[in-house]
C-alpha positions as CSV (number, residue, x, y, z in Angstrom):
1,M,22.0,-33.6,-57.3
2,N,20.1,-36.1,-55.2
3,D,16.9,-35.4,-57.2
4,I,18.7,-36.1,-60.4
5,E,20.2,-39.3,-59.1
6,G,16.8,-40.4,-57.8
7,M,15.2,-39.6,-61.1
8,G,18.0,-41.6,-62.8
9,T,17.3,-44.6,-60.6
10,K,13.6,-44.4,-61.4
11,L,14.4,-44.2,-65.1
12,H,16.7,-47.2,-64.8
13,N,14.0,-49.2,-62.9
14,A,11.4,-48.2,-65.4
15,Q,13.7,-49.2,-68.3
16,H,14.3,-52.5,-66.6
17,R,10.5,-53.0,-66.3
18,V,10.0,-52.1,-69.9
19,E,12.6,-54.7,-71.0
20,I,10.9,-57.3,-68.8
21,L,7.5,-56.2,-70.3
22,S,8.9,-56.6,-73.9
23,H,10.3,-60.1,-73.2
24,N,7.3,-61.3,-71.3
25,A,4.6,-59.6,-73.2
26,E,2.5,-62.7,-73.4
27,T,2.8,-63.4,-69.7
28,F,1.8,-59.8,-68.8
29,L,-1.2,-60.1,-71.1
30,N,-2.4,-62.7,-68.8
31,Q,-1.5,-60.5,-65.7
32,P,-3.1,-57.1,-66.4
33,E,-2.5,-55.9,-62.9
34,L,1.3,-56.1,-63.3
35,L,1.2,-54.4,-66.6
36,S,-0.9,-51.6,-65.1
37,T,1.7,-51.1,-62.3
38,V,4.5,-50.8,-64.8
39,L,2.6,-48.3,-66.9
40,E,1.8,-46.2,-63.9
41,E,5.5,-46.2,-62.8
42,L,6.5,-45.1,-66.4
43,A,3.9,-42.3,-66.3
44,V,5.3,-41.0,-63.0
45,V,8.8,-41.1,-64.2
46,L,7.8,-39.4,-67.4
47,E,6.1,-36.6,-65.4
48,E,9.2,-36.2,-63.2
49,V,11.4,-36.0,-66.3
50,E,9.2,-33.3,-67.9
51,Q,9.3,-31.4,-64.6
52,Q,13.0,-31.6,-64.3
53,Y,13.4,-30.6,-68.0
54,E,11.3,-27.5,-67.4
55,E,13.4,-26.6,-64.4
56,V,16.5,-27.0,-66.4
57,L,15.2,-24.7,-69.1
58,I,14.2,-22.1,-66.5
59,T,17.7,-22.3,-64.9
60,R,19.3,-22.0,-68.2
61,Q,17.3,-19.0,-69.1
62,T,18.1,-17.4,-65.8
63,L,21.8,-18.1,-66.2
64,E,21.7,-16.7,-69.7
65,S,19.9,-13.5,-68.5
66,K,22.5,-13.0,-65.8
67,R,25.3,-13.7,-68.2
68,Q,23.9,-11.1,-70.6
69,R,23.5,-8.6,-67.8
70,Y,27.0,-9.0,-66.6
71,Q,28.3,-8.8,-70.2
72,E,26.5,-5.5,-70.6
73,L,27.8,-4.2,-67.3
74,F,31.3,-5.2,-68.5
75,D,30.9,-3.7,-72.0
76,F,29.4,-0.4,-70.9
77,A,31.3,0.2,-67.7
78,P,32.7,3.8,-67.5
79,D,36.2,2.5,-66.8
80,G,38.4,0.3,-68.9
81,Y,38.1,-3.4,-68.1
82,L,40.3,-6.2,-69.6
83,V,40.5,-9.9,-69.0
84,T,43.8,-11.7,-69.6
85,D,44.9,-15.3,-69.2
86,A,47.4,-16.2,-66.5
87,N,50.3,-15.0,-68.7
88,G,48.8,-11.5,-69.2
89,V,47.5,-12.0,-72.8
90,I,44.2,-10.1,-73.4
91,Q,41.1,-12.3,-73.8
92,E,38.3,-9.8,-73.3
93,V,38.1,-6.0,-73.5
94,N,35.2,-3.6,-72.9
95,Q,34.2,-0.5,-74.9
96,A,35.7,1.9,-72.4
97,A,39.1,0.2,-72.8
98,T,38.9,0.5,-76.6
99,S,38.1,4.2,-76.3
100,L,40.9,4.6,-73.7
101,F,43.5,3.1,-75.9
102,G,42.1,4.3,-79.2
103,M,42.0,0.8,-80.7
104,R,39.3,-1.5,-82.0
105,Q,38.6,-4.6,-80.0
106,E,40.2,-7.0,-82.6
107,F,43.5,-5.1,-82.3
108,L,43.6,-5.6,-78.6
109,L,42.6,-9.2,-78.3
110,H,45.3,-11.8,-78.0
111,K,48.0,-9.1,-77.4
112,P,50.1,-9.0,-74.2
113,L,48.8,-6.3,-71.9
114,A,52.4,-5.1,-71.3
115,I,52.6,-3.7,-74.9
116,L,50.0,-1.1,-73.9
117,V,52.3,0.3,-71.2
118,A,54.5,3.3,-72.0
119,D,58.1,2.3,-72.7
120,A,59.4,4.2,-69.7
121,D,57.1,2.2,-67.3
122,R,57.2,-1.2,-69.1
123,R,59.9,-2.7,-66.9
124,A,58.2,-1.6,-63.7
125,F,54.9,-3.1,-65.0
126,R,56.6,-6.5,-65.6
127,T,58.0,-6.4,-62.1
128,Y,54.5,-5.6,-60.8
129,F,53.0,-8.4,-62.8
130,S,55.6,-10.9,-61.6
131,S,54.8,-9.9,-58.0
132,L,51.2,-10.7,-58.6
133,Q,52.1,-14.3,-59.0
134,T,53.3,-14.6,-55.4
135,T,51.0,-12.0,-53.8
136,P,47.8,-12.0,-55.9
137,Q,45.7,-9.8,-53.7
138,Q,44.2,-6.7,-55.3
139,R,46.6,-3.7,-55.5
140,N,46.5,-0.4,-57.2
141,W,49.5,0.9,-59.2
142,D,50.1,4.0,-61.3
143,F,51.5,3.6,-64.8
144,C,51.7,5.5,-68.0
145,F,49.9,3.8,-70.9
146,K,50.1,4.7,-74.5
147,A,47.2,5.0,-77.0
148,R,47.2,4.2,-80.7
149,Q,48.6,7.5,-81.8
150,G,51.5,7.3,-79.5
151,E,50.4,9.8,-76.9
152,T,50.6,8.6,-73.3
153,F,48.3,9.1,-70.3
154,P,48.5,8.3,-66.6
155,A,46.3,5.5,-65.3
156,V,45.8,3.6,-62.1
157,I,45.3,-0.2,-62.6
158,T,43.8,-2.8,-60.3
159,A,44.4,-6.5,-60.9
160,S,42.3,-9.4,-59.4
161,A,42.9,-13.1,-59.9
162,M,40.5,-15.5,-61.4
163,R,40.6,-19.1,-60.1
164,T,38.9,-22.4,-60.4
165,A,36.9,-24.0,-57.5
166,Q,40.1,-25.9,-56.7
167,G,42.1,-22.6,-56.5
168,A,44.0,-22.9,-59.8
169,L,44.9,-19.6,-61.4
170,T,43.1,-19.1,-64.8
171,G,43.5,-15.5,-65.5
172,W,43.4,-11.8,-64.4
173,R,40.8,-9.1,-64.4
174,W,42.2,-5.6,-64.9
175,L,40.6,-2.3,-64.2
176,V,42.3,0.6,-66.0
177,R,41.2,4.1,-64.9
178,D,42.5,7.3,-66.7
179,I,43.7,9.8,-64.0
180,T,44.8,12.6,-66.3
181,E,42.2,15.0,-64.9
182,L,43.0,13.9,-61.3
183,K,46.7,14.5,-61.9
184,Q,46.0,17.9,-63.4
185,A,43.7,18.8,-60.5
186,M,46.4,17.8,-58.0
187,A,48.9,19.9,-59.9
188,D,46.5,22.8,-60.0
189,Q,45.8,22.5,-56.3
190,K,49.6,22.3,-55.5
191,A,50.1,25.4,-57.7
192,L,47.2,27.2,-56.0
193,V,48.6,26.4,-52.5
194,S,52.0,27.7,-53.6
195,Q,50.5,30.8,-55.2
196,T,48.4,31.4,-52.1
197,A,51.5,31.2,-49.9
198,L,53.3,33.5,-52.3
199,D,50.4,36.0,-52.2
200,N,50.3,35.9,-48.4
201,L,54.1,36.5,-48.3
202,R,53.8,39.4,-50.8
203,S,50.9,40.9,-49.0
204,N,52.7,40.8,-45.6
205,F,55.9,42.2,-47.2
206,I,53.9,45.1,-48.9
207,Q,52.2,46.0,-45.6
208,V,55.5,45.9,-43.6
209,V,57.4,47.9,-46.2
210,S,54.6,50.4,-46.7
211,H,54.2,51.0,-43.0
212,E,57.9,51.5,-42.6
213,F,57.9,54.1,-45.4
214,R,54.9,55.9,-44.1
215,T,56.5,57.1,-40.8
216,P,59.7,58.7,-42.4
217,M,57.5,60.3,-45.1
218,T,55.4,61.9,-42.4
219,V,58.5,63.2,-40.7
220,I,59.9,64.6,-44.0
221,L,56.6,66.3,-44.8
222,T,56.5,67.9,-41.4
223,A,60.0,69.1,-41.7
224,L,59.3,70.5,-45.1
225,E,56.2,72.4,-43.9
226,L,58.3,73.9,-41.1
227,L,61.1,74.8,-43.6
228,M,58.6,76.4,-45.9
229,H,57.0,78.4,-43.1
230,Y,60.3,79.8,-41.8
231,S,61.7,80.4,-45.3
232,K,58.7,82.4,-46.2
233,A,59.0,84.4,-43.1
234,A,62.7,85.0,-43.9
235,G,61.8,86.3,-47.4
236,A,62.5,83.3,-49.6
237,D,62.3,84.1,-53.3
238,D,60.0,82.5,-55.9
239,K,62.7,80.0,-57.1
240,Q,63.1,78.6,-53.6
241,Q,59.3,78.4,-53.1
242,S,59.1,76.5,-56.4
243,Y,61.6,74.0,-55.1
244,F,59.6,73.6,-51.9
245,D,56.4,73.0,-54.0
246,R,58.1,70.3,-56.1
247,M,59.4,68.6,-53.0
248,R,55.9,68.7,-51.5
249,Q,54.3,67.3,-54.7
250,A,56.9,64.5,-54.7
251,I,56.1,63.7,-51.0
252,W,52.4,63.8,-51.9
253,R,52.9,61.3,-54.7
254,M,55.0,59.0,-52.5
255,N,52.3,59.1,-49.8
256,T,49.6,58.4,-52.4
257,L,51.6,55.4,-53.7
258,I,52.1,54.1,-50.1
259,N,48.4,54.4,-49.4
260,D,47.5,52.7,-52.7
261,V,49.8,49.8,-52.0
262,L,48.4,49.4,-48.5
263,L,44.8,49.6,-49.7
264,Y,45.6,47.0,-52.4
265,A,47.1,44.7,-49.9
266,D,44.1,45.1,-47.6
267,A,41.7,44.4,-50.5
268,E,43.6,41.3,-51.5
269,A,43.3,40.1,-47.9
270,D,39.6,41.0,-47.8
271,L,40.3,43.6,-45.0
272,V,38.6,46.6,-46.7
273,S,35.3,47.4,-45.0
274,F,32.2,48.2,-46.9
275,N,29.7,50.5,-45.1
276,P,27.0,51.7,-47.5
277,A,24.8,54.6,-46.4
278,P,22.6,57.3,-48.1
279,L,24.6,60.0,-49.8
280,N,24.4,62.8,-52.4
281,L,26.5,61.6,-55.3
282,A,26.3,64.9,-57.1
283,T,27.7,66.8,-54.1
284,L,30.4,64.1,-53.6
285,C,31.6,64.5,-57.2
286,A,31.5,68.3,-57.1
287,E,33.7,68.4,-54.0
288,R,36.2,66.0,-55.4
289,I,36.3,67.9,-58.6
290,Q,37.1,71.1,-56.7
291,A,39.9,69.4,-54.8
292,Q,41.4,68.0,-58.0
293,Q,41.1,71.3,-59.8
294,S,43.0,73.0,-57.1
295,R,45.7,70.4,-57.2
296,D,45.8,70.6,-61.0
297,H,46.2,74.5,-60.8
298,D,43.4,74.9,-63.3
299,R,45.4,73.4,-66.2
300,H,42.3,71.5,-67.3
301,L,38.7,72.6,-67.6
302,I,36.7,70.0,-65.5
303,T,32.9,70.1,-66.1
304,L,30.1,68.3,-64.2
305,S,26.6,67.6,-65.5
306,S,24.1,65.7,-63.5
307,N,20.8,64.1,-64.6
308,G,18.2,62.4,-62.4
309,A,17.9,62.0,-58.7
310,C,21.7,61.9,-57.9
311,D,21.1,63.4,-54.5
312,A,19.6,60.2,-53.0
313,V,21.9,57.2,-53.7
314,Y,23.2,54.4,-51.5
315,G,26.9,53.5,-51.3
316,D,30.1,53.5,-49.3
317,E,31.2,57.2,-49.3
318,A,34.9,56.5,-48.6
319,L,35.1,53.9,-51.4
320,L,33.2,56.1,-53.9
321,E,35.4,59.1,-53.1
322,Q,38.6,57.0,-53.6
323,M,37.2,55.5,-56.8
324,F,36.1,58.9,-58.2
325,D,39.4,60.6,-57.2
326,R,41.5,58.0,-59.0
327,L,39.4,58.0,-62.2
328,L,39.4,61.8,-62.3
329,S,43.2,62.0,-61.5
330,N,43.9,59.5,-64.3
331,A,41.8,61.6,-66.7
332,I,43.7,64.7,-65.8
333,T,47.1,63.1,-65.8
334,Y,46.7,61.4,-69.2
335,S,45.3,64.4,-71.1
336,P,47.1,67.4,-72.6
337,V,47.1,70.7,-70.7
338,G,44.2,72.9,-71.7
339,T,41.9,70.1,-72.8
340,P,38.6,69.5,-71.1
341,V,37.7,66.7,-68.7
342,C,33.9,66.0,-68.7
343,V,32.1,64.3,-65.8
344,T,28.6,63.1,-66.4
345,L,26.2,61.6,-63.8
346,Q,23.1,59.8,-64.9
347,C,20.9,58.6,-62.0
348,E,17.9,56.4,-62.7
349,R,15.5,54.5,-60.5
350,D,17.6,51.3,-60.4
351,R,21.1,52.5,-61.1
352,A,23.6,55.4,-61.1
353,C,26.2,55.9,-63.9
354,I,29.4,58.0,-63.6
355,S,31.2,58.8,-66.9
356,I,34.5,60.5,-67.1
357,H,35.8,61.5,-70.5
358,N,39.1,63.1,-71.6
359,E,40.9,63.8,-74.8
360,G,44.0,62.0,-73.8
361,T,46.1,59.0,-74.9
362,Y,44.3,56.4,-77.1
363,I,44.1,52.9,-75.4
364,P,44.1,50.0,-77.9
365,P,41.6,47.1,-77.3
366,E,44.4,44.7,-76.4
367,N,45.6,47.1,-73.7
368,Q,42.1,47.8,-72.4
369,A,41.7,44.1,-71.3
370,R,44.8,44.6,-69.0
371,L,44.1,48.1,-67.6
372,F,42.7,46.7,-64.3
373,E,45.6,44.3,-63.7
374,P,47.8,45.3,-60.7
375,F,51.0,47.2,-61.6
376,Y,50.1,47.3,-65.3
377,R,51.4,50.3,-67.2
378,Q,50.9,51.0,-70.9
379,E,54.2,51.3,-72.7
380,D,53.7,54.8,-74.2
381,T,52.8,56.2,-70.7
382,A,55.5,54.5,-68.7
383,Y,57.3,57.9,-68.3
384,I,54.4,59.3,-66.2
385,P,54.8,58.7,-62.4
386,G,52.7,55.9,-61.0
387,A,52.7,52.3,-59.9
388,G,49.8,51.0,-62.0
389,L,47.5,50.4,-59.0
390,G,45.0,53.2,-59.4
391,L,42.6,51.4,-61.8
392,T,43.0,48.1,-59.9
393,L,41.7,49.8,-56.8
394,V,38.9,51.4,-58.8
395,K,37.9,48.0,-60.0
396,Q,37.9,46.6,-56.5
397,A,35.7,49.4,-55.2
398,V,33.2,48.9,-58.1
399,D,33.1,45.2,-57.4
400,Q,32.3,45.8,-53.8
401,H,29.3,47.8,-55.0
402,N,28.4,44.9,-57.4
403,G,28.8,47.4,-60.2
404,E,30.4,47.4,-63.7
405,L,33.4,49.2,-65.0
406,N,33.9,49.8,-68.7
407,V,36.3,51.8,-70.9
408,E,35.8,53.1,-74.4
409,S,38.7,54.7,-76.4
410,S,38.9,56.1,-79.9
411,V,41.7,57.7,-81.9
412,N,41.4,61.5,-81.8
413,L,38.2,61.3,-79.8
414,G,39.6,60.4,-76.4
415,T,38.7,57.9,-73.7
416,T,35.7,57.4,-71.4
417,F,35.6,55.4,-68.2
418,R,32.1,54.5,-67.2
419,V,31.0,53.1,-63.8
420,T,27.6,51.7,-63.4
421,L,26.4,51.1,-59.8
422,P,23.1,49.1,-59.8
423,G,20.4,49.4,-57.2
424,L,21.9,52.4,-55.4
425,E,18.8,54.5,-55.2
426,V,17.1,54.4,-51.8
């Protein structure tokens, strides 16, 4: 400012000298040294004026560049920005805000910001806006806004005051951020926490109840074995022995159910150990087939074919036994008496495949997708005893081996369960 005032003074002095020069031209013609001094002063002033003019142009260009930059930042900011006057009437709006509200800029300008607030929150917004007049510091508030089509969305808004150098309020800057995804994430997290707590409660309940059942079942089985022993010694007839056999089978099914429930609870809690070691897959399957055939009383013809080096694979023997037992038991249970159950082993250098095929109940595609869900039972097989955990446990065992479990089922052709265990060969 001092430079400008100084330049103005010099210009005034120069102008005064020019006026004197014009009125006393004849006198100055006789005094060339005075004329020379005036001209020199005018030249200096002119040079300073040109310099100041160049500086003004540079300053103007700099300010215009900054204004353009801030305008671009405003227009292309990822969040919605609006500028209103002191009464809350929209004066400026960026592109993100137009997208957020689904309205073109001309429809938003010169409208009260309050009309964009959902009806249910409008009174609360007016109260909030009134409070800004007395406490104008930045504050965040959650409101529901409405878009052009009438749908609402939750958003957090931040208001900051615009003031003159003297402190007079001229308007408000508003940041509007859509928090729909944040709200959904919070709801999902809350649901997850609730579901986790429910799962933990269910797991603990299952373990407690199963353990409580296991002890009396062991006592009952022991008593039954003693009863069968003494009855046989006393000459019990075949009818009595058949009753004893049915009781023993019922106890065996109950124990199997208890063990399945406990194993499922352990798997859900990541308590099932995984101890892979070299094993003979062909021998393992042959032994389990023999045990199942004895339990089935040879009502089905179970065949085993093995191809490749199945005598040198790597896996958890206990888990593979349980997995194979459950698949084979299912194949026997859900196929008519007298029909074959075919087990095929195909062992290659980088994988081992176990296929179990029966001629039993057809499984539609819509049911196949749910077979491995816990406690799922197909409607037309609900009369067969079971809890719907067998295939779930099979899937868990396959997953622990990083394998794949697939099912194929065709009308009149039967069903095949196929387990592929990659990288098992030593």
